[in-house]
N, C-alpha and C positions, 0 to 999 in steps of 0.2 A: 414664535418665529414670524417675522413680518415679511411679506412679499408684495410686489407691485411693480408697475412700470412708471417711471418718473420722467418728467420733462420740465426744464426750467430755463429762465433767462435771468441774467445778472448784469448789472452795470455799477460802476463806482467812480468816485472822484474824491478829491481832497488830499490830505496828507496822512502819513502813518499815525500821527498823534490825533488827528481829527478826521477819520474817514467818513465818507457818506456813500454807503453801499445800499443798493436796492435789488431784491431778488423776488421773482414771481415763479411759483412752482405749481405743478399739477401732477398728481399721482393717481393712475387708474388701476382698477382691479386690486385694491388693497385687501390682503387677507392676513388675519391673525390666526396662525395655525390653519384650521380648515374653515374658519368663520369669516365670511365676507364682510368687510367694513364699507366698501363702496369706493367712491371717488373723494379724494382729499385735495383741496386747492387752498392756496394762501399766499401771503406776501410777508417778506421780512425786510425791515429797514434798520440799518446800523447807523446811528448818529453818535459819533465820538465813542463814548463808553456805555451807550444805551441801545439795547436791541428791542425793537417793537415790531408789531405785525398783527396779521389776522389769519384765521384758519376757518375753513368750512368743510364739514364732512356730510356727505349726502349718500344715503343707501336706501333703495327701495322706495315704493310708493304706498305700500299698505302694511298694516300691522302683521298680517299673516306671513309675509316674507322677511320680517325683521327690519322694520323701518328704523332709520337712524338719521337724525337731523341735528347737527351741532354747529354753532357759530361762536367763535371766540376772538377776543381782542385783548391786547395787553402789552406790557413792556417790562423788561428785566434789565437791571443795572449790572454791567459786567464788572462786578467787584467781588471780593471774597465772601461777603454776606449775601450777595445776589438778591438785593432788594427788588421786589416785584409787585406789580399790580395787574392782575389778570381777571377777566370776566368770561365765563363760559355760559352759553345758553343752549338748552336742549328742548326740543318740542316734539311731543307725540312720538317718542323714541322707545323702541323695544329694548328692554334691559335683559330679559331672560337668555337670549342667545349668547350674550357676552358673559353672563354669570356661569354658563355651562363650560366656558373655557377653563374655569378654575374648579368647578364642581360638576363633572360630567354626569353624576348620578341624579341630577335634578330632572324630575319627570318632564316628559314632553308635553304633558297636559297642564303644565303651569306656565303662565305668561304674565308679563308685567309691562305696562306702558306708562311712561312718565313724562311730565313737562316741568321745567324749573330752571334754576340758575345756580352757578357756583361762583363765589367771589373770593379771590386769594389776594391778600395784602400782607406785606412784611418780608422778612428775610427767609428765603428758601433754605438757607444753610443752618438755620437755628429755629427749632420748634418753639422756643420760648418767646420768639419775636415774630411769630407767624399767626395770622388770623385767616381762617377758612370758614366762610359762611355758606351753608347750603340751604336753599329754599326749594321745596318741591310743591309747586302750585297744584298739580293734579297727579294722582297715582291710581291706576286701575289694575288690580291683580285678579287673575282668573285661576282658581285652583279646582280643576275639574268642573263641577257645577256650582262652585262657591265663588261669589264675586266680592272682592274686598276693595274699598276705596278710602281715600283720606277724607276726614270730616272737615278739614281746613288745611291751610298751608302747613307743611311739615318743615320744621326749622331745626337744623343741627349745626353745630359750630365746633371749630377747633381753635381755642384761644389760649395762648401761652402754655401749650402742652396739655391742655385739658379739653376733652371731648364732652360737649354738653348736648343733652336732648332737651331743647328748649320747649318745643311744642310738637308732639307726635301723637296723633289720634287717628285710628283706623275704624271704619264701620263696614258692616255687611249684614246679611240676614242673621239675626240672633247673635251678632258680634258687635261689641263696642270695646275697643282696647285703647288704653292710654299708657304711654311710657314716658318717664321723666327721670332725670338724674344725670350722672356723668361718669367719666373715666379720667383719672389723673395719670398721664403717661410718665410724669416725672417721678412720682412716688409709687407708681404701679398699684394704685388702689381704685376700687370700683364702688359705686353707690348708685344703683339703678332700681327704680320701683316700677312695677307693672300692675295695672288694675283694670277691671272691666269684665265683660262677658265674651265668651268665645264659643262658636258653634263647633261641635265635635266633627262635623263634616270636613273641617280643615285637616284632619288626620290623613286624608288622602294625599296631602302634600308630603307626608313622611313616607308613606308606602302606597303604591298604586293599587294594591290588592286590598286595602283597608278602607272600609266604608263606615262612616259614623253619622249619628244624628243626636240631637239633644244639645244641652247648654252646660257650660262650665263657668262658674263665677271665680275669677282669679284675683287674688290679693297676695302678691308675692314681692320679694325684694332680694337683690344680690348685693352683698357688701363684703368688705375685707380686701385681701390681696388679690390683685388681678389674676395671678397664676393659680391661686388656691382660694377661690371665692367661697363664701358661706351663704347658703340659701335659707330663706325663711318665708313663712306665709302658708296659705292654703289655696287649693283649687277645689271648689265644691261642685260636684256633678249632680245635676238634677234630671232624672228621667232620660238617661243617656242610652244609646244603642250603638254597639260596635260589631261589625261583621267582617271577618277575614274570609276571602273566597276559598281558602283551603280548609276552613273549619266546617264541620257538619251542621253547626247551628250557630246562631248569633247570641251575643250577650245583650240582654234586654234589661230594662228597668234598672240601669246602673245609677246608684245613689250613694252619696257619702262624700267625705272630705279627704283629699290627698294632702298630706302635711309635708311641708318642706322644713328641714332643719339642717344643722351643721353636718350631720352624718349622711344626708341625702334626702330621699323621698320615702315616706311611710304610707302604707296602704291599709292600716288596721281598721279603718272605719268605712270601707267600701264594700257594698253588697251589690249583687246582680241576680238576674234570673236567666236561666237557659233551659229551654224546653220544659216549661212549667215547674222546674226545680229552682231551688235557691242556692246561691254560691256566696260564701263569705271569703273575702280576700284578706290577706295579712302579709306581714313582712316588710321588707324595705329594699330600696335600690340605692346602692352607694355610688357616689360620684367621685371621679378623679378630675378635678378642674370642672369643665363644663360638660364632660361626657360621662355616661354611665360606666361603672367599672364592675362592682360586685353585686350579685343578685341573690336575694333570699326571699322569694315571693311564694306564698302559700295560697292554695285555693281549695276550700272544702265545700263540696256540693252534695245535696240530697235530693233524690227523686228527679233526676234530670232525664227527660224524655228525648230520645234521639231516634232519628231515622237514618242510621248509618251502620254498615254499608247499605247499598241499595237493596230494598226488599226486607230489611230487618228493622223491627221496632223494638226498642229496648228502654229500660229504666235503670239508671246506674247511680251509684254514690261514688264520689271521688274524694280523695285526700292526697292532693298533689302538691309538689313544690318544685320551683325552678331555682337552682342554686349554682354557685360558682361564678367564674369570671364571665363578663358579657361576651367575650370572644369565644368561649367554649363552655356554655352553660349545660347543666344536666337537668333533665326532667325526670323526677322520681316520685315514688309514692305508690298508692294503691287505688285500683278501680274495682269496685264490687258491683257485679251485675245482678240487680234484684229481679229483673225479668227481661227476657229477650225472645222474640218470636220472629221467625222467618216464614213469610207467607207468600213469597213470590212464586208464581206458577213455573213449573219445570216442564220443558218440552223434551220428552224422552227420546233417546237414540233408538236405532233400529232394533237392538237387542241388548239385554243386560250386559253382555260381554263387549259390546261396542264401547262401553265406558273405558275399558282398558286400553283402547286404541286412541283415545283422545289425548292430546298433548297440550300442556300449558304453554303459553307464549314464552319464548326465550327472552333472556335479558331481565333487567330489573324493573320492568314496567314503564320504561321510557321509550319514546319514539326513536327509531334508528337515526343516528346522526345528531340527535338532540342532546345537548349537555344538560344533565339533571341539575336542578337548582341546588346551590351550595348553601346550606344553613348549618352553622356551627352548633348543632344541638345533639346532645347525647341522651339516650334513654336508659332508664332504670325503673321500669314500672311493672308492678305485679297486677295481673288481671285475675280476679277470683270470680268464678261462676259456680255458685253452690246449688247445683241441680236446678238451675233457672233458665237454661237454654232450651227452647222448644222450636221444633221445625214442624210446621203445619201447612203443607202444600197439597196440591192435587195428587201427588204421588207418595209423599213421605210424611210420616208423623213419628216424632221421636222426642225423647227427653235426655238431656246430656248435662254433664258437669265438666268443669275445666279449672286448672290452676296453671296459668301461663305467666311468663316473664318476658317483657319487651326490653330488649337490649340493643346495642349498636348505636348508630347515628341516624340522623334524619335522612341522609342520602342512602345509607346502607343499613336498614333496620334488621334486627335478628330476633327471632321468636323461639323461646324454649318452653318446655313444659309438656303437659299431657291433658287431653280431653277424652272423656269416657262416655259412651252411650249407655244409659241405664236401661232404657227399654224403647221400643219403637217398632214400626211396621212400614213396609214398602209395598206399594201396589204397582205391578209392572206387567203389561201385556195380559191383563185379566187375572194374574196370580197375585195373591196376597202373601207377602213374606213377613215373617216375624223376625226382627233383629234380636238374636240371642246374645250377642256380645259385640262390642266395637270399641275401638280406641284410636286416637289420632295423636301421634307423638311428633314433637318439633325438636329436632336435635342438630340440624345443620347450622353451623355457625356462619356460613358464607351467604346464605339466603333463606328466606322463609319457604320451607319445603316440608309440607306435612307428610308423614308416613302413616298410611292407613292399615288397619288390621280389623276387618269387619266380617261378621258371619251372620247369615240369616237362613231361615228354613221355611218351607211351605209344604203343604200336603196336596198331592195330586191324586184324585180319586178316580179309579176305573172300576168297572163291574168286577167284583170279586177280589179287589185288591186296592189298598191305599198305600201310596209311596210317600215317604217323608224325604224331601229333597233339601239338601243343605248346600248353600252357595256361600263361598268365602272369597275374600279379596284382600291381598296384602301387598304393600309396596308404596312407592310414591306415585304421584299422578302421571309421571312419565314412564314409570316401570311398574304398572299395576299387574299383579299375577293372580288371575282368578282360578278358583277350584270349585268342583261340583262333586257331590256324592249323594247316594240315596240309600234308604233303608226300607225294604229289602234292597240288596245290592244290585245295581245294573251297570253296564258299561257306560262310559262317559257320553258317548253319542246317543244312547237310549235315554239317558237322564236329560240331555238337552232336548230330545224329541218330546219328552213329557212336558217340558216347560213351554213348548211352542203350540199348545192348545190342540188344534185339529190335526196336527201332524200325527199325533198318537191315536186319533180316532180310527184310522185305517186298521191298525193292528188290534184294536180292542174288539173289532167285529169278528176276529178270528178266534178259534178255540185254543190257539197256541199261546202259551205264556210268553211274556217278553223275554224271559231268560233263555227259553229254547229258541225263540225266533231269532235272537242275536246269533245263535250258532248256525241256523239254517241259511240266513242271508246277512252276513256281517256288514255289508255296505248299504243295506236298506235305510237305516237310520240316518246315515250321512246324506243319502240322496234326498230324503224327506226334509232334512234341515236346510240344505241348499235351496230347495224349491221354495220353502217357506220364507227364507231370508230374501230371496230375489223378489218374491211377491210383495213382501212388506216394504222392501226398499223402494218399490215403485209407488205403492199406495200410501206410505206413511204420512207424507205431507197432507194429503187429502183427509185421511182418517183422523189425523191429529186435530185439524181445524174443525171437522164435524164433531168430534168429541168435545172440544172446547165449547162450541155453541150449545150442544145438548146439555152439558153440565150446567152452564149458566142459565139456560132457559127453564129446565125442569127441576133444578135443584138437586140433582144426583151428585154423588161424590166421584163416581167413576163411570165412564162410558167408553168401552173399548171395542173396536172392530178389528178382528184378526182375519185378513183375507187369505184365500188359498185358491190356486188354480188346478189343484190335483184332485183326483177322485178319492174322497175321504172314506168311501164305503165300498168301493169296488175292490176287485182283486188285481187289477192291472194298474201299474203306476203310470202308464203312458196315457191313460184316459184323462181328458181335460174336463173338469167339472167346476166352473167358477162358483165359489161359495165363500162364506165368511162365518166366523163365530162371534156372536154378540155377547158381551159381558157388561152387566150393569151392577154397580155397587152403591149402597146407601148406608151411611153411618147414622143409625137411629139415635144413639147416644155415645158418650165417650167409651162405653164398654160393650156396646151391641152393634154388630155389623151384619148386614144382609147382602148376599150376592146371588144374582140370577144369571145363568149362562145357557145359551142354546145355539145350535147351528142354523144358518139361514140357507135357503135354496135347496132344501131336502125335505122329503116327505116323512123321514124317520123322526121319531120323537127322541130327543136326547137332551132334554132339559135338566139342568142342575140347579138345585135350590139349596142354599147354604146359610144357616143362621149361627153366628159365632157370638158367644156371650162370655165376657171376661169378668168373672165374679170379683176378682181382685188380682193383684200382681202374681199370685201363686196358682189360683184355681181358675179354670175356664171350661166351658161346655160348648160342644159343637153338634148341632142337629143338621143333618143333610139328607136330601133326596137325590139319589144318583141318577145318571142320565138314562137308565133303562126304565125309569118311572115305576119300578116295581120294588126296589130295595131302598131301605132307609138305614141311616147310621146315627148312633149317638155316642159321642166321644166325651170322656171325662179326663181332663189333664191336670196334673199336679206338677208344678215347677220347683225343682230343688237347685239351689246355688251352692257350689262347693268352693 
């Protein structure tokens, strides 16, 4: 749609058979859709049956604002054939704003400035009697950080219904392209040849998120029918690199020849490297006319090192394929995880049961109000983890296996399958938990929502008694249901008190057993728990940072300060006695762990020394000195799995 404000003057004389009319016009603020063209001025002169005139278009003064400078002269015979002779001259004019009128997807980071002329001679009503000659004296294109220019004048022509590329040569960094040939509009046949070298950085012109480097040597031709062309030739890539910003790693060392044939494009001889691994591409891309239609691309990789997601280092083998129509392709195949290690430090919450109150962000992972990118890609990928997933952090060590299936679409992925924890341990608030069983199931077809079923146990040693505490958790991240139990049996509040370190020290100084104490004062355990939780909520940020510094400085695996403002050894709960329990843990080897624990700010000796030896997955030994410094214990454990 054209808009503008026009003003004109006109005068005429002569007869109806031989008129002599003159018109001068001026149009301000001319817009084509939403693109400004600027000011258009010109003259028209009618002499008998010939219309002549001039036109000038001026917009902007700089390239950044879309400069346009065009001057035209010519005349047209007012006859059925409309014989014409027109010349247009454009100087330092920006072409990209006007190309976007017809192709809005053109990146804003692509610009083109050209100078040249267009000459039109012949009958406008008959292509076979029309000659159009275009000469581009200078052309400068900027594709992100790639600059392309013409090596000499570019010459194109339309003569008797045939478009000819007489002289087209473009140059840039690592780029030398030549195009020759023509298109016959009468017979609707094409014969175009392209040769030279192209920098892979030009791929950014196709996708803003795609970055490339390296060189491709092109020797290709398009022949046959205009509507159903046949491609031939090769594009040989040497030491190429391609990185899409959504990918966890780039494709490096791309080498090989892409072959063009009547069926489309073949990738059988292309290899690449990703994360120290090798990838062999294969398959083909079918074309419907000039656009890709059917996809059957394979990618087989071995030993690919990835750092994805954040904090995870993995080595994978892939056997993937992209198949189907280009408008709705499917990514299928198998990904085998040879090794995966998560080593990212975990900042623990206030208590082990605070995990149940944490909520995962709502939604599908997109910012509120932001429309997720629409990519017509379906998933059908099997992910196999054959006992190769390890978690080795400051709090957790475990080994797991998984058999998962990635389904759904790019915008709405779905994950199905099961992951099982084979063995592991968790260090939390000075307590070392052994993970006895654990599984994670993915069954929700609407979103990726893991269902946890985990159980761990720990031993709490008091003078005269050792309690085995079992902690379990089941449910989703939003509805996690924790459970606790002990052997010998204790009420839930007393079990929690055992897990809070010094909260249990008060009652251990008494001669009354925990089972009887729960009957005498049923609310004592709850009171101690609340006091401990309030204390740790205040001091947790400080103690967490102190622990992190000590672990990194002295090379210990665990450094835990459990503060308390209650009198851990008196008989009155109202007495304030600031103190803390220090717990230091050091892994001597994969199967030997040493723990030292004692209270600070007290004259009483309550040091605990614990040496745990795992002879194998079934047998373990535990040598301990209890906090009374007078008793020792030696435990021998045999694990049976039913």
